[in-house]
C-alpha positions in Angstrom: -80.1 -1.3 -10.3 -79.6 2.4 -9.7 -82.0 4.7 -11.6 -81.2 8.1 -13.0 -84.2 9.8 -11.4 -85.7 9.6 -8.0 -89.1 7.9 -8.0 -91.4 6.4 -5.5 -91.4 2.6 -5.8 -94.4 0.5 -6.3 -92.7 -2.4 -4.6 -92.8 -0.8 -1.1 -95.4 -1.4 1.6 -95.7 2.3 2.8 -95.8 5.0 0.0 -92.4 3.8 -1.5 -90.2 6.8 -0.6 -87.5 4.9 1.2 -87.6 2.1 -1.4 -87.3 4.7 -4.2 -84.3 6.4 -2.5 -82.7 3.0 -2.1 -83.2 2.2 -5.8 -82.1 5.7 -6.9 -78.7 5.3 -5.1 -78.4 1.5 -5.3 -78.5 1.1 -1.5 -80.1 -1.7 0.6 -83.7 -0.8 1.4 -83.4 -1.9 5.0 -80.5 0.5 5.5 -82.4 3.5 4.1 -85.4 2.7 6.2 -83.3 2.3 9.3 -81.5 5.6 8.7 -84.9 7.3 8.3 -86.1 5.9 11.6 -82.9 6.8 13.4 -83.0 10.4 12.0 -86.6 10.6 13.0 -86.0 9.5 16.5 -82.8 11.6 17.0 -84.2 14.9 15.6 -88.0 14.9 15.8 -90.6 12.5 14.7 -93.3 14.9 13.5 -91.1 16.9 11.1 -89.5 13.7 9.8 -93.0 12.3 9.1 -94.0 15.6 7.4 -91.0 15.4 5.1 -91.8 11.8 4.3 -95.4 12.7 3.4 -94.3 15.7 1.3 -91.8 13.5 -0.5 -94.5 10.9 -1.1 -96.8 13.6 -2.6 -94.1 15.3 -4.8 -92.2 12.2 -6.1 -93.8 10.5 -9.1 -94.3 6.7 -9.1 -91.7 4.7 -11.0 -93.1 4.3 -14.5 -90.6 1.5 -15.3 -92.2 -0.9 -12.8 -95.6 -1.1 -14.4 -95.2 -4.0 -16.8 -93.2 -6.2 -14.4 -95.8 -6.0 -11.6 -98.7 -6.4 -14.0 -97.3 -9.7 -15.1 -96.7 -10.9 -11.5 -100.3 -9.8 -10.6 -101.7 -11.7 -13.6 -99.7 -14.8 -12.8 -100.9 -14.7 -9.2 -104.5 -14.3 -10.3 -104.2 -17.1 -12.8 -102.6 -19.4 -10.2 -105.3 -18.6 -7.7 -108.0 -19.5 -10.2 -106.2 -22.7 -11.3 -105.5 -24.1 -7.8 -106.9 -27.5 -8.8 -105.0 -28.8 -11.8 -106.6 -31.6 -13.7 -104.5 -34.5 -14.9 -105.0 -33.5 -18.6 -103.8 -29.9 -18.1 -100.8 -31.2 -16.1 -99.8 -33.6 -18.8 -100.2 -31.1 -21.6 -98.1 -28.5 -19.7 -95.5 -31.3 -19.1 -95.5 -32.1 -22.8 -95.0 -28.5 -23.6 -92.1 -28.3 -21.3 -90.5 -31.4 -22.8 -90.8 -30.0 -26.3 -89.3 -26.7 -25.2 -86.5 -28.6 -23.4 -85.7 -30.6 -26.6 -85.7 -27.5 -28.8 -83.3 -25.8 -26.3 -81.1 -28.9 -26.1 -80.9 -29.0 -29.9 -79.8 -25.3 -30.0 -77.1 -25.9 -27.4 -75.7 -28.9 -29.4 -75.7 -26.8 -32.6 -74.0 -23.9 -30.9 -71.4 -26.2 -29.3 -70.7 -27.7 -32.7 -70.1 -24.3 -34.2 -67.8 -23.3 -31.4 -65.8 -26.5 -31.6 -65.5 -26.1 -35.4 -64.2 -22.5 -35.0 -61.8 -23.6 -32.3 -60.5 -26.4 -34.4 -59.9 -24.0 -37.3 -57.9 -21.7 -35.1 -55.9 -24.6 -33.7 -55.2 -25.7 -37.2 -54.1 -22.2 -38.3 -51.9 -21.9 -35.2 -50.4 -25.4 -35.6 -49.6 -24.8 -39.3 -48.1 -21.3 -38.6 -45.7 -22.7 -36.1 -44.2 -25.3 -38.5 
């Protein structure tokens, strides 16, 4: 997803400038990184690295990535703590999933019934208007 402003990305391995440019212009990250390396090799490596470091200092971090990565980090932390699942926790989570599945299935059936009723009404109106 292209962003309106240029930010450094928190997703990147090295300062996030190339990743931020790629997100800003909706380009593939690998292509931007490859272009940066090629430009650095063709022109001069040191000025290109200097420009990269200056951009890393001047560009702000992307504020929209905070919550998303906090949740991922929390999930990883929780999973690393809970490596050994007990049978009771597994069965309770399985029961929760089954309950959620049944609720969603019920919603789908209700929605399908509403759609079929409205389609039937339209079919009746069309059929009656053609007679």
